[in-house]
ZAMARGU-4260 file (C-alpha; in steps of 0.2 Angstrom, whole numbers, plus 5000, padded with zeros to 4 digits):
<rodrens>
0) 5673/5787/5444 | 5671/5789/5463 | 5672/5774/5474 | 5670/5772/5493 | 5671/5756/5503
5) 5665/5750/5521 | 5675/5736/5526 | 5673/5722/5541 | 5686/5713/5550 | 5676/5696/5549
10) 5680/5682/5536 | 5662/5679/5535 | 5656/5693/5525 | 5647/5697/5508 | 5655/5710/5497
15) 5642/5721/5489 | 5643/5735/5477 | 5631/5749/5475 | 5629/5758/5458 | 5622/5775/5454
20) 5624/5780/5473 | 5620/5797/5478 | 5627/5806/5495 | 5611/5805/5503 | 5608/5785/5499
25) 5627/5781/5505 | 5624/5791/5521 | 5608/5780/5525 | 5616/5763/5519 | 5633/5768/5529
30) 5624/5771/5545 | 5613/5755/5543 | 5628/5744/5539 | 5638/5750/5553 | 5625/5745/5565
35) 5619/5729/5556 | 5638/5723/5556 | 5639/5724/5574 | 5628/5708/5575 | 5631/5690/5570
40) 5639/5686/5553 | 5637/5685/5537 | 5643/5704/5537 | 5644/5716/5523 | 5658/5723/5515
45) 5650/5738/5505 | 5658/5747/5490 | 5649/5763/5483 | 5650/5768/5466 | 5642/5785/5459
50) 5642/5778/5440 | 5628/5768/5434 | 5628/5750/5431 | 5627/5745/5412 | 5636/5732/5400
55) 5652/5744/5401 | 5653/5745/5420 | 5648/5727/5423 | 5666/5721/5423 | 5670/5730/5439
60) 5659/5718/5448 | 5672/5704/5449 | 5675/5699/5467 | 5657/5705/5473 | 5643/5693/5478
65) 5629/5705/5476 | 5626/5721/5466 | 5614/5734/5472 | 5605/5745/5458 | 5592/5759/5456
70) 5579/5762/5443 | 5590/5769/5430 | 5603/5756/5429 | 5604/5745/5413 | 5603/5727/5418
75) 5599/5720/5402 | 5605/5703/5395 | 5622/5710/5390 | 5625/5717/5408 | 5619/5700/5416
80) 5632/5691/5406 | 5645/5700/5412 | 5639/5699/5429 | 5639/5680/5427 | 5656/5680/5421
85) 5661/5690/5436 | 5653/5677/5448 | 5640/5689/5456 | 5626/5679/5464 | 5612/5691/5466
90) 5605/5708/5459 | 5597/5718/5473 | 5586/5733/5467 | 5583/5746/5480 | 5566/5751/5472
95) 5550/5743/5468 | 5550/5742/5449 | 5562/5730/5440 | 5557/5734/5421 | 5575/5739/5419
100) 5581/5721/5423 | 5580/5706/5411 | 5574/5694/5425 | 5573/5679/5411 | 5591/5683/5407
105) 5596/5683/5426 | 5587/5667/5428 | 5596/5658/5415 | 5612/5664/5422 | 5609/5658/5439
110) 5608/5675/5447 | 5594/5679/5458 | 5585/5696/5459 | 5576/5704/5473 | 5568/5722/5476
115) 5559/5732/5487 | 5541/5729/5483 | 5534/5742/5496 | 5541/5756/5505 | 5530/5769/5513
120) 5517/5770/5500 | 5510/5785/5507 | 5528/5793/5503 | 5523/5792/5484 | 5504/5795/5487
125) 5508/5811/5496 | 5518/5817/5481 | 5505/5813/5470 | 5494/5824/5478 | 5506/5838/5480
130) 5508/5838/5461 | 5489/5838/5459 | 5486/5853/5472 | 5500/5863/5465 | 5495/5861/5447
135) 5477/5865/5452 | 5480/5880/5463 | 5496/5885/5455 | 5505/5888/5472 | 5522/5886/5462
140) 5517/5902/5451 | 5510/5911/5466 | 5526/5909/5477 | 5537/5917/5463 | 5525/5931/5460
145) 5524/5936/5479 | 5543/5936/5481 | 5544/5948/5466 | 5531/5959/5476 | 5516/5954/5463
150) 5500/5950/5472 | 5489/5949/5455 | 5478/5934/5455 | 5476/5934/5437 | 5479/5917/5430
155) 5479/5908/5446 | 5462/5902/5447 | 5459/5884/5451 | 5445/5872/5454 | 5438/5864/5470
160) 5444/5845/5472 | 5428/5841/5482 | 5417/5831/5472 | 5427/5830/5457 | 5429/5812/5449
165) 5447/5805/5449 | 5454/5790/5440 | 5466/5778/5448 | 5475/5766/5437 | 5482/5752/5447
170) 5477/5748/5465 | 5492/5741/5474 | 5499/5749/5490 | 5502/5765/5482 | 5486/5766/5472
175) 5477/5762/5489 | 5486/5776/5498 | 5481/5789/5485 | 5463/5783/5485 | 5462/5785/5504
180) 5469/5803/5503 | 5457/5807/5488 | 5442/5801/5498 | 5447/5812/5511 | 5445/5826/5500
185) 5428/5821/5496 | 5432/5815/5478 | 5423/5802/5469 | 5436/5788/5465 | 5435/5777/5450
190) 5448/5763/5448 | 5455/5751/5436 | 5466/5735/5440 | 5466/5718/5432 | 5465/5711/5450
195) 5452/5720/5459 | 5454/5722/5478 | 5440/5720/5490 | 5447/5732/5503 | 5447/5747/5490
200) 5429/5743/5487 | 5426/5745/5506 | 5434/5761/5505 | 5421/5768/5494 | 5431/5768/5478
205) 5423/5760/5463 | 5432/5749/5450 | 5426/5751/5431 | 5433/5748/5414 | 5448/5757/5408
210) 5436/5766/5395 | 5424/5771/5408 | 5438/5777/5419 | 5445/5789/5405 | 5428/5795/5399
215) 5422/5800/5416 | 5438/5807/5426 | 5443/5825/5428 | 5460/5819/5435 | 5469/5802/5430
220) 5484/5797/5440 | 5495/5782/5436 | 5500/5769/5450 | 5503/5753/5440 | 5519/5744/5435
225) 5527/5746/5418 | 5526/5730/5407 | 5521/5723/5390 | 5502/5727/5394 | 5504/5744/5402
230) 5517/5751/5390 | 5511/5769/5383 | 5494/5766/5392 | 5492/5784/5390 | 5491/5786/5371
235) 5483/5796/5357 | 5467/5784/5358 | 5466/5785/5376 | 5468/5804/5377 | 5454/5805/5365
240) 5442/5797/5377 | 5446/5810/5390 | 5436/5825/5394 | 5444/5842/5388 | 5456/5849/5400
245) 5460/5833/5410 | 5473/5833/5422 | 5486/5819/5420 | 5498/5813/5434 | 5511/5800/5432
250) 5522/5796/5448 | 5524/5778/5443 | 5535/5774/5427 | 5539/5785/5412 | 5535/5772/5400
255) 5517/5772/5404 | 5515/5789/5395 | 5518/5792/5375 | 5527/5808/5376 | 5523/5813/5357
260) 5504/5810/5360 | 5505/5820/5377 | 5514/5835/5368 | 5499/5834/5355 | 5486/5833/5370
265) 5495/5849/5377 | 5494/5858/5361 | 5476/5854/5358 | 5472/5858/5376 | 5465/5841/5378
270) 5477/5840/5393 | 5473/5855/5404 | 5487/5849/5417 | 5501/5838/5417 | 5511/5832/5433
275) 5526/5821/5430 | 5538/5814/5443 | 5544/5800/5430 | 5549/5802/5411 | 5553/5788/5399
280) 5571/5793/5395 | 5575/5800/5412 | 5590/5789/5414 | 5600/5801/5404 | 5593/5815/5415
285) 5587/5813/5433 | 5597/5812/5449 | 5612/5823/5441 | 5614/5841/5440 | 5613/5847/5421
290) 5610/5866/5425 | 5627/5871/5416 | 5623/5860/5402 | 5613/5861/5386 | 5600/5846/5388
295) 5599/5838/5372 | 5583/5829/5374 | 5570/5838/5363 | 5555/5830/5369 | 5559/5834/5387
300) 5563/5852/5383 | 5548/5854/5374 | 5537/5848/5389 | 5546/5861/5400 | 5539/5875/5389
305) 5521/5873/5393 | 5515/5883/5407 | 5502/5870/5414 | 5515/5857/5416 | 5524/5852/5431
310) 5539/5840/5432 | 5549/5834/5447 | 5565/5824/5445 | 5558/5806/5452 | 5558/5812/5470
315) 5542/5804/5475 | 5551/5791/5484 | 5561/5804/5493 | 5558/5805/5512 | 5568/5800/5527
320) 5556/5787/5531 | 5556/5778/5513 | 5574/5779/5512 | 5577/5770/5529 | 5564/5757/5523
325) 5572/5755/5507 | 5589/5752/5515 | 5583/5740/5529 | 5573/5730/5515 | 5588/5729/5503
330) 5599/5723/5517 | 5587/5710/5522 | 5586/5704/5505 | 5605/5702/5503 | 5607/5693/5520
335) 5591/5682/5520 | 5585/5681/5502 | 5569/5687/5506 | 5557/5695/5493 | 5567/5687/5478
340) 5558/5687/5462
</rodrens>
């Protein structure tokens, strides 16, 4: 297991351990901490682990006041019990979603939890549109053809996005950023959210029931949190309500989609295009190079066989601006306790 440490010479410091840390994250946090630690205490003594946090690795947190985790770390009740025995005070998520953390168990253990509720929402919104446009105009396939000297346009036909009806499920910061871009393309935008936002209506989008959204949308894109109400919101029943050939995009959380239903929808051509930046069992796959291995996830492997499926490895957040915002907010949460759940 790889470990790197940034130390301070101040007695007034917080010892913080980062899990599932990739080199690009370490670089951003290291630069930020070097700058932050020049100011008044408390300063941060940071240790970076590449391996994930789970019940087996939680014992390594002894001596740390804060643990910093990402989307695929397993912070369940068993992990939290181990963190409590290690005297950990705070769990800081360097992401917006917190469905991988048993918040109730953390509360019972007296461990506070914080997250990064908003970081450059345009970042994920732009990746959402990149999936839509790539699937539609098949630029990924055209790129490969041209590199091989093949300029045949057969099979590359798309549709005009202007005037198409797009259904946006979830109108938080990312959902609203997606809506602004879609309206700029001249789309008719329908929305569903349990809490309607007046600013969304002022932009020109229309709130409808979930059933209406499914029935009327040529494209459905997901931007809602994963919870007991939204789990598998895309399933066999909801797909049956959608028009044939619908485009489905998920850049939010993998658990929003029932993969068995999705595969059936692809085989029946109910789903004409599928763009995924997240996957329900991505913790065993994403953020790691498996190119020299045989991937054992049969569902994921099946999805990759369809010519109308485009999957990216949870990179919707991955811009320089977003990483800097994530790092700054995470450190602020550790130092000041802001944004705690």
